[in-house]
N, C-alpha and C positions, 0 to 999 in steps of 0.2 A: 358345274355350279348349281344345277337343279337338284332338288332333293326328291323329286317325284320318282317313285318306283313303279315302273311298268313291266308286266311280265314279259319274259323273252318271247313267249308264244302267246299272243293276245287272242282270246276266243273270237269267233265271228261276231260281228256287231249284232246280228239277230239273236245270238245267245245272250249277250249283255242285256238287250232289251227284254228278253224273256225273263231273265233273272230279276230285273227291276220290276217288271209287271208282277212277278211272283211276290216280291217284297211288299207290294201294296195290297195283296190279296188277303182274305181272311179277316180274323178279328183283331189283328194288331199289325203294325208295320214292323217289318224286319229291318231294323236300322243297320245291323251288322252287314247284311247282304248289300244294302245300298253303298256302304263304305267300301266293301270289298270290290265293288265294280267301279264306282265313280272316282274314288280316291286313288285309283291306279290306272287312270287313262289320261293321256295328254289332251291338249286343247283340240287338236284335229279329231281325235277319237271321240271326245265328248260331243263335239258338234255333229259328228256322224250318228252317234247314239240318239241325240235329240231328233234328228231328221228321220231316222229309221223308226224310232218309237212312234212318231206321229203317223208315218206311213202304215205301220202295222196295226196300231190301235186307235187311230183317229183322235188321240189325246196329246196335248202339249205336256211334255215331261216336266217342265218347270212348274206348271199349274198342278200337276199330280204331286210333285214334291211339296209344294206350298200347302196343299190340302192335308197331306199325310204327316208332315213334320211340324215342329214348333220350336220357339225360343232360339237360343244361340246355335243349336244344331241345325235348325232350318236355315238360318242365315248363312252359316259356313257352307252348307251343301249347295244352296242356291247360288251363292256368289262363285263357288268353284265351278259349278256346272255352266255358268255363263261363259261366253268367249271373253278373252282378255279386254278387247275394246268395249264390248257391252258392259262388262263389269266396271270398268273405269268410268263409263258414262253414267251408270247408276250411282257410283260413289260420288262422282262430281256433282250430280244433280242433288243428292242429299246435302252435300256440303254447301252448294251455291245458294240454297234457299234460306240459310240462317247464318248469322255471324256468331259462331262460337269457335272454340279451339278446333272444331272439326273442319273449319275452312282451311286449315293447314293441309288438308287432303288435296285441295285444288292445286296448291303449290307442289305438293309431293308428286302428283300425277304429271304436272307440267314439266317438272325438272328431272324425273327419273325414267321417263319414257324417251325412246328415240324420236327423232322428228317425224318419221313415218308413223310410228305408233301413236303419237299425239294427234297426228292428222286423222288417223282411223278412229281415235276416240271422239274427235269432234264430229266426224261423219256419223258414228254410231249414236251420238247424243242427238244429232239432228233427226235421224231416222226414228229414234225412240220417243222423243219429246216434241217433235215438230217445231222446234226452234233451235237457235244456236247456243252453244255453251257460252260463247262470248257475250251474247245478249243477257243471259242469266247472271253472269259474273258482273256485268256492268249494272244490272238492275239491283242486285242484292248485296253488293259491297259498296263501301263509301270511302272517301278520303284517300289516305296513304295506302290503305289496303287495296283499293281499286287501282291506284297508280301502279302497284306492283303486280297484282294478280292478273289484270287484263292483258298486259303484254306477254306475261308468262304463258297463259293458255293459248295465245295467238302465235306463239313462237314457232319458227321452223329453222332450227339451228343447222349450221354446217357440221357434219359428222366426222370429218377427217381429222387426222392426227397432226397436221401442219400447224405450227405456232409461229407467230410474229413476235419475237422477243422485244423489239423496239416498241411495238404497240403495248406489250405487257408492262414494260417499265413506265411508259407514259400513262397508262390507265391506272396502274398501281399508285402513282403519284397523285393523279386526279382524285381517285377514291379517298386517299389519305387526306387530301385537302378538304374534301366534303365532310368526312367523318370528324375532322378536327373542328370544323365549324358547326357540327351537329346537324348538318343538312342531310339526314339519313335517307330521305325520300327524294333527294335531288334527281333530276331527270338523267344526269350523266351516270349515276350509280345504277338506276333502273335500266338504262340503255345497255350498259355493259353486261349486267346480270341476265337480261332477257334476250339478248341477241348474239352474244359471242358463243363460239363453240365451247364445249366443256373442256377441251384440251387448252384452249386459249385462256379460259377462266382459271384453270389450274395454274397456268404459267403466271398469270397476273397475281393470284393469291401467293404464290411462291416469291415473286418479286417484291410484293408488299412486305412480307416477313423479312426478306433479306435487307430491304432498304430501311425499314422502320422498326424492326426488332420484335414486333408483336404479330400474332395472327390477326387477320381481319376480324374474325369472330370475337376475339378478346377485346378489341377496340369497340366492337358493337355491343358490349355489355355495360355501357355507360349507365343505363337504367334497366336493371334486370326485370323490373315489373312492367316495362313498356311492351305491350303486345306486338306492336309493329316491329320493334327491334328483334323480338323473339322470332317472328316470322322471317325477318331478313336473315338472321343467323341460320335458321333452318334451311333457307333457300341456298345459301352458300354451301352448307354442309351437303345438301342433296346433290348439288351440282359437282362437288369435288370428291366427297367420300360418302356415297350412298349407303355403303355397308355400315358405317358408323352412325349415320342418321337412323337407319332402320333398327339397329341394335338399341339405340336410345328409346325409340318408340316402343319396342318390345319391353325393355327394362321398366319404363314408366307404366306400361299397361299391366305388367305382372307384379312389380314390386311396390304396390301401394295398397291401401285399404280398399278392398273391393276391386276385382279385376276389371279392366277396361276391355270388355269382350269385343267391342266394336273395332278398336285398334288392333287387337290381337288377331281377329278374323281377317281384317283388311290386309295386314302385312303377310300373314301366312298364305292367303289365297292369291295375292298378287305377286308374291316373290318365289313361291315354291317351284315354279318352272323357269325361274330366271337366275337368281343368285342367292337362294336361301342357304346353300352350303357355306358361302362366304360370311353371311350374316350370322349363322350358327357359330362359326369359328370365332368371329368377333365377340359374340355374346359370351362364349365360354371364357375367352381371354379377359374380358372386362369384368365378369361376375363370378368367375371361378367355379361355375357349375354349368353342366350342359343345358341347352335350351329345353331339351326333352324333359329333364328333371323339373325345371321351373314350371313348365306347362302342366305337367302331371300333378304338381303340388297345388296349382291354382285353379284347375278345371276338373271336371268329372264326367263320367258317363259317355254317351255317344259323341258329345262335343269334343271331349278330350281325345277319344279314339280317332276322330276325323282329323283333328289338328296334328296328332302324332303321326298319322299315316302320311299326311302331306309333307311333313318335314323329314320324312325318311326313316322314322323309327321302326325298327324291326323287333317284333316280340320274340322273346327267347323260347 
């Protein structure tokens, strides 16, 4: 499911550090050399590179990259070089500080990471910012958004495959009653979405459609301009079909006037080692063109090269 291409024989970490040091030397930065190393190492290898680089040269690799690079290329390289939990902590901090569409990122992280991964994100957030993610979400979100986001980021879901079908039928009926009354932020809906296992939520969603004829998300489109309903629909999709959720994020990021580089960078760097192959397949099926082609049309230079490397594109 990962699209990351790591060489069969990985050079010694000391060689990787030497190559990166070489890329920073002289009158210009060798961006291609940086891509050739970092875009082809997994999270554990990148962590070791950072540690070894500091031991060898007394410099923080992330600070070196920050000094040498700029713009979208800098962001994609820095985000990729971070460990998964650190990266999510940075993304969550950016999102928690302002209420814009980027706050969907908080929901995305909470719903598409495993329970242990989300716990590690909260730990990384605490270590980096000296306060809790929960604190920032409570402080910087309001109303229905806080009612949904706070329990999502605090969640520690059961990860097993077992499903209680009686409960699924009961909760499907309960959710339908709340939606019929337009009680979209009712505590029962929030409780089911924020506490049940993903397998259980999938069963509930299926029971809802079987019993009432519509997908839950179709019934949650009562007011397409309602931002809370939009977030609620995205939450359900994240929990049940993350591949479709990320395909849509990429489609909207690429297929509009002016590329949303923030969303494009976020999805590629967070999913390349997880399920990007599935997302790519979904993208091609939905849009009739490969994701590589869409990215190449909408980006350029080193930024394009880094993105294409991470999604597994091989040059002819």
